[in-house]
C-alpha positions in Angstrom: -32.8 133.7 126.0 -36.2 133.4 127.1 -37.1 135.1 130.8 -39.5 132.7 133.0 -40.9 135.7 134.9 -40.8 139.3 133.7 -42.0 140.6 137.0 -38.6 141.7 137.8 -38.3 143.4 134.7 -41.1 145.6 134.6 -40.6 146.6 138.2 -37.2 147.9 137.0 -36.0 150.8 135.4 -35.4 151.3 131.7 -32.3 154.0 130.4 -32.2 154.5 126.8 -28.7 153.9 125.6 -29.0 155.1 121.9 -31.3 155.3 118.8 -29.7 153.4 115.7 -30.5 154.4 112.3 -33.7 153.6 110.9 -35.3 154.3 114.0 -34.3 151.5 116.8 -34.3 152.7 120.2 -31.9 150.5 122.5 -33.0 150.4 126.3 -31.0 148.7 129.0 -33.5 147.4 131.8 -32.2 146.9 135.4 -34.6 144.4 137.0 -35.4 144.4 140.5 -33.3 140.9 140.8 -30.1 142.5 139.7 -30.0 141.5 136.2 -29.8 143.7 133.3 -31.3 143.2 129.6 -31.1 145.0 126.5 -34.4 146.0 124.6 -34.7 147.2 120.9 -37.9 148.7 120.3 -38.6 149.8 116.5 -39.7 153.3 116.5 -40.4 153.1 112.6 -43.7 150.7 113.1 -46.1 153.6 113.8 -48.7 150.7 114.1 -46.9 149.3 117.1 -45.7 152.2 118.9 -48.2 154.9 117.9 -48.5 158.4 115.9 -47.4 160.4 118.8 -45.5 158.0 121.2 -42.7 159.8 122.9 -39.6 157.5 124.7 -37.8 159.3 127.4 -34.1 158.6 128.5 -35.4 157.0 131.6 -38.6 155.2 132.0 -40.2 152.9 134.4 -40.0 149.4 132.8 -43.6 149.0 133.3 -44.3 151.5 130.6 -42.3 149.3 128.1 -44.2 146.1 129.1 -45.5 145.5 125.8 -42.4 145.4 124.2 -40.7 143.8 126.9 -43.1 140.9 126.4 -42.9 140.9 122.6 -39.3 140.8 122.9 -39.0 137.7 125.5 -41.7 135.7 123.3 -39.8 136.2 120.0 -36.4 135.5 121.9 -34.8 139.0 121.3 -34.7 140.2 124.7 -30.9 140.0 125.4 -29.6 139.2 129.1 -26.2 141.6 129.7 -25.7 141.0 133.1 
């Protein structure tokens, strides 16, 4: 599902749910329009995340905007609520 406007997402809060083997961080994002989305970030891709990136259990979704946009464009952003 492609989201037409990601502004409500990036204004929301992202909570780290778990990290899968292979280095995939799974965040749930509660947007300001009361929808929830699942975002997966490949932490093993150092070119994408950087050499010294740190991902916290709770983040402002704005800090994950590049991955939110990328997941939305590739249709891998999952609406869970």
